[in-house]
C-alpha positions as CSV (number, residue, x, y, z in Angstrom):
1,M,-51.2,16.6,-32.2
2,N,-53.9,18.3,-34.4
3,E,-51.2,19.5,-36.7
4,L,-49.7,15.6,-37.3
5,Y,-53.6,14.8,-38.2
6,E,-53.5,17.6,-40.8
7,F,-50.3,16.8,-42.3
8,L,-51.6,13.0,-42.6
9,K,-54.4,13.8,-44.5
10,Q,-53.1,16.4,-46.4
11,G,-50.6,13.5,-47.6
12,G,-53.7,11.4,-48.4
13,V,-53.9,7.6,-47.4
14,L,-50.8,6.3,-48.8
15,M,-49.4,8.1,-45.2
16,I,-50.9,5.4,-43.3
17,P,-48.5,2.7,-44.0
18,I,-45.8,5.3,-44.2
19,L,-46.2,5.8,-40.4
20,A,-47.2,2.4,-39.9
21,F,-43.9,1.5,-41.4
22,S,-42.0,4.2,-38.9
23,V,-43.3,3.1,-36.1
24,V,-42.5,-0.9,-37.2
25,A,-39.1,0.3,-37.8
26,L,-38.7,2.3,-34.8
27,G,-39.9,-1.0,-32.6
28,V,-37.3,-3.4,-34.6
29,F,-34.4,-1.0,-34.2
30,F,-34.8,-0.6,-30.3
31,E,-35.8,-4.2,-29.9
32,R,-32.5,-5.3,-31.6
33,L,-30.3,-2.7,-29.7
34,W,-31.3,-4.5,-27.0
35,A,-30.8,-7.8,-27.5
36,L,-27.5,-7.1,-29.3
37,R,-25.9,-6.0,-26.0
38,P,-22.5,-7.0,-25.9
39,G,-22.9,-8.2,-22.4
40,A,-26.1,-10.4,-23.2
41,V,-24.9,-11.8,-26.3
42,I,-20.9,-12.4,-25.1
43,P,-20.9,-12.4,-21.2
44,R,-17.1,-11.9,-20.9
45,D,-16.7,-12.7,-17.2
46,F,-19.0,-15.9,-17.4
47,L,-17.0,-17.2,-20.7
48,G,-14.0,-16.7,-18.4
49,L,-15.1,-18.7,-15.9
50,V,-15.8,-21.6,-18.5
51,R,-12.6,-21.5,-19.8
52,R,-10.8,-21.8,-16.5
53,K,-13.2,-24.7,-15.7
54,V,-11.7,-26.4,-19.3
55,I,-8.0,-25.5,-18.5
56,D,-8.7,-26.9,-14.8
57,D,-10.0,-30.4,-17.1
58,K,-13.5,-29.4,-15.9
59,A,-15.3,-29.5,-19.4
60,G,-18.3,-31.2,-17.9
61,E,-18.8,-28.4,-15.2
62,A,-18.3,-26.0,-17.8
63,L,-20.8,-27.6,-20.3
64,T,-23.2,-27.2,-17.1
65,L,-22.7,-23.7,-16.8
66,C,-22.9,-22.8,-20.8
67,E,-26.1,-24.7,-20.7
68,G,-27.8,-23.1,-17.7
69,N,-26.8,-19.7,-19.5
70,R,-29.0,-17.9,-22.4
71,S,-26.5,-16.1,-24.2
72,A,-25.9,-17.0,-27.8
73,A,-21.6,-17.3,-27.4
74,S,-22.4,-19.9,-24.0
75,A,-24.8,-21.7,-26.7
76,V,-22.2,-22.0,-29.4
77,V,-19.5,-22.8,-27.0
78,A,-21.4,-25.5,-25.4
79,S,-21.8,-27.3,-28.8
80,G,-18.0,-27.7,-28.8
81,L,-17.8,-28.5,-25.4
82,R,-19.8,-31.7,-26.1
83,Y,-16.9,-32.9,-28.0
84,A,-13.9,-32.5,-25.7
85,G,-11.6,-34.7,-26.2
86,R,-12.3,-35.2,-29.8
87,P,-10.2,-34.3,-33.1
88,R,-10.1,-30.6,-33.4
89,E,-11.9,-30.3,-36.7
90,V,-15.0,-32.4,-35.2
91,I,-15.1,-29.6,-32.6
92,K,-14.3,-26.7,-34.8
93,E,-17.3,-28.2,-37.3
94,A,-19.5,-27.9,-33.9
95,F,-18.7,-24.6,-33.3
96,E,-19.3,-23.6,-36.9
97,E,-22.8,-25.3,-37.2
98,V,-24.3,-23.9,-34.0
99,G,-22.9,-20.4,-34.6
100,R,-24.1,-20.3,-37.9
101,I,-27.8,-20.9,-36.2
102,E,-26.8,-18.4,-33.7
103,V,-25.9,-15.8,-36.2
104,T,-29.2,-16.3,-37.7
105,H,-31.2,-15.4,-34.4
106,L,-29.1,-12.8,-33.7
107,G,-30.1,-11.1,-37.2
108,R,-34.1,-11.7,-36.9
109,F,-35.8,-9.1,-37.6
110,V,-33.2,-6.8,-39.2
111,E,-34.0,-7.5,-42.6
112,V,-37.6,-5.6,-41.7
113,M,-35.7,-2.6,-41.5
114,G,-34.2,-3.2,-44.5
115,T,-37.3,-4.0,-46.6
116,I,-38.8,-1.0,-44.9
117,A,-36.2,1.4,-46.0
118,A,-36.7,0.0,-49.4
119,V,-40.1,0.2,-49.8
120,A,-40.8,3.5,-47.8
121,P,-39.8,6.1,-50.5
122,L,-41.6,3.8,-53.1
123,L,-44.8,4.4,-51.2
124,G,-43.9,8.1,-51.1
125,L,-43.5,8.1,-54.7
126,L,-46.7,6.6,-55.6
127,G,-48.8,8.9,-53.1
128,T,-46.9,11.8,-55.0
129,V,-48.0,10.2,-58.8
130,V,-51.5,9.6,-57.3
131,G,-51.5,13.7,-56.0
132,M,-50.2,14.8,-59.1
133,I,-53.0,12.8,-61.1
134,E,-55.7,14.0,-58.7
135,V,-53.8,17.8,-59.4
136,F,-54.6,17.6,-63.4
137,R,-57.5,16.2,-62.7
138,T,-59.0,19.2,-60.8
139,V,-57.2,21.5,-63.6
140,V,-59.0,19.7,-66.4
141,A,-62.3,19.9,-64.3
142,E,-61.7,24.3,-64.1
143,V,-61.1,24.7,-67.0
144,G,-63.8,22.6,-68.6
145,G,-61.9,21.3,-71.5
146,Q,-61.5,24.6,-72.9
147,A,-58.3,26.9,-72.8
148,G,-58.6,29.0,-70.3
149,P,-56.3,30.6,-67.1
150,V,-55.6,28.2,-64.3
151,N,-55.7,28.8,-60.8
152,P,-51.9,29.3,-59.7
153,A,-53.4,28.7,-56.0
154,S,-55.0,25.6,-56.3
155,L,-52.5,24.0,-58.4
156,A,-49.6,24.9,-56.2
157,N,-51.9,23.6,-53.3
158,G,-52.1,20.8,-55.1
159,I,-48.7,20.0,-56.2
160,W,-47.3,20.7,-52.3
161,A,-49.8,18.0,-50.9
162,A,-48.9,15.2,-53.4
163,L,-45.1,16.2,-52.5
164,M,-45.3,15.2,-49.1
165,T,-46.0,11.8,-49.5
166,T,-42.4,11.8,-50.8
167,A,-41.2,13.4,-48.5
168,A,-42.8,11.5,-45.5
169,G,-41.5,8.1,-47.6
170,L,-37.6,9.5,-47.5
171,S,-38.0,10.8,-43.9
172,V,-38.9,7.1,-42.9
173,A,-36.7,5.5,-45.1
174,I,-33.3,7.9,-44.4
175,P,-33.3,6.5,-40.9
176,A,-34.5,2.9,-41.1
177,F,-31.7,2.3,-44.0
178,L,-28.7,3.6,-41.3
179,G,-30.5,1.8,-38.6
180,Y,-30.3,-1.7,-40.9
181,K,-26.8,-0.8,-41.5
182,Y,-26.2,0.0,-38.4
183,L,-27.4,-3.1,-37.0
184,L,-26.0,-5.6,-39.5
185,S,-22.8,-4.1,-38.4
186,R,-23.6,-5.0,-34.6
187,V,-24.3,-8.7,-35.7
188,D,-21.3,-9.0,-37.8
189,R,-19.0,-7.5,-34.9
190,L,-20.7,-10.1,-32.6
191,A,-20.0,-12.9,-34.9
192,I,-16.7,-12.1,-35.2
193,E,-15.8,-12.0,-31.3
194,M,-18.5,-15.2,-30.7
195,E,-15.8,-16.8,-33.7
196,E,-12.5,-15.4,-31.7
197,V,-13.9,-17.0,-28.1
198,C,-14.0,-20.5,-30.0
199,L,-10.8,-20.2,-31.3
200,D,-9.3,-19.4,-27.9
201,L,-11.1,-22.3,-26.8
202,L,-10.7,-25.2,-29.7
203,D,-7.2,-26.0,-28.8
204,L,-7.9,-26.3,-25.3
205,L,-11.0,-28.9,-26.0
206,A,-9.0,-30.6,-28.4
207,D,-6.3,-31.7,-25.3
208,A,-9.5,-32.0,-22.8
209,P,-11.1,-35.4,-21.4
210,A,-13.7,-35.8,-22.4
211,V,-16.0,-35.8,-19.8
212,E,-20.1,-35.7,-19.3
213,P,-21.9,-32.6,-17.6
214,V,-22.3,-32.6,-13.9
215,T,-24.0,-31.1,-11.2
216,L,-22.9,-27.7,-10.0
217,G,-23.8,-26.5,-6.8
218,K,-25.8,-23.1,-6.1
219,G,-23.3,-20.8,-5.5
220,E,-20.9,-21.8,-8.7
221,A,-24.0,-22.4,-10.8
222,A,-25.0,-18.8,-10.0
223,R,-21.4,-17.0,-11.0
């Protein structure tokens, strides 16, 4: 702990926001990693049950099931179930409208990591520039405005401390950028999978009778 404190102290005040960025990026990454679990976004077994209901001309029961499920895929499927029996274009438009909203929700906070990946190295560079200015100010003070020898040790020590912020900024930015790209790819993959689920139901819903939601028994609703 003392070594970490000394490291931050040597880097200067700009090490504080860089450290804060690392904590935020780590928190966002693990929060999105948990929220974007495939089973939580697209529960396959549950959607299989909904599909069987639609095939059995029980779109009302399927809608009730989806409205009781909190997954993103359920919300998208429910939007189409409400238009069961309507033309295919109407159902598809409902899927697309709610799908865009749900994909946006899946990607929330992800851009925070992209911003951190862009800003952290700039903060590190700023810290280095400020540190180098301080180094040369010290050199001028030691020389006293006249030509003379400069203490190499103090010069090297000042440059070393100044470069620490750049190293810290890059150490935060690189994993943040990798995590950002990974989360974006996961959101895109889940969006494609939800689209496939909707396309699978599209023709079934167009041919299904239009019905109102019904109340399910406790046992069936819990499935």
